[in-house]
C-alpha positions, 0 to 999 in steps of 0.5 A: 500500500502506497503512503499518501503524502499531504500538500503540507509535507510536499511544501515542507520538503520543497522549502528545506533550503529557505532557512539556511538561505536566510541565515547565510544572507544575514551572515554575509551582511554581518561579515561585509559590514565588519571591515575593520583590521583585526589581529588574529592569533593562528596557533603561534603567529599573529596575523593582521587581516580585515575582520570580514576576511576572517569571518568569511573564512569561518563562515565557509568552513561552517557551510562546508562542514554542514554540507558534509554532515548533511550528505553523510546523514542522507546515506 
């Protein structure tokens, strides 16, 4: 017997990407609004770089980690 899928379930399945998209857009606005220079300690050396570059790097690590974990969970 086939399982019936309601319209609500279909809409929820289609819009799974909306919350991550909104959060990413807000994160990118926050990142590019912070343009000051900052000093960051990377293990031993101290690196001076724009804050937006450091935040963007951490955001990219988070996105890649999230995609990797989501892919592993599907299998």
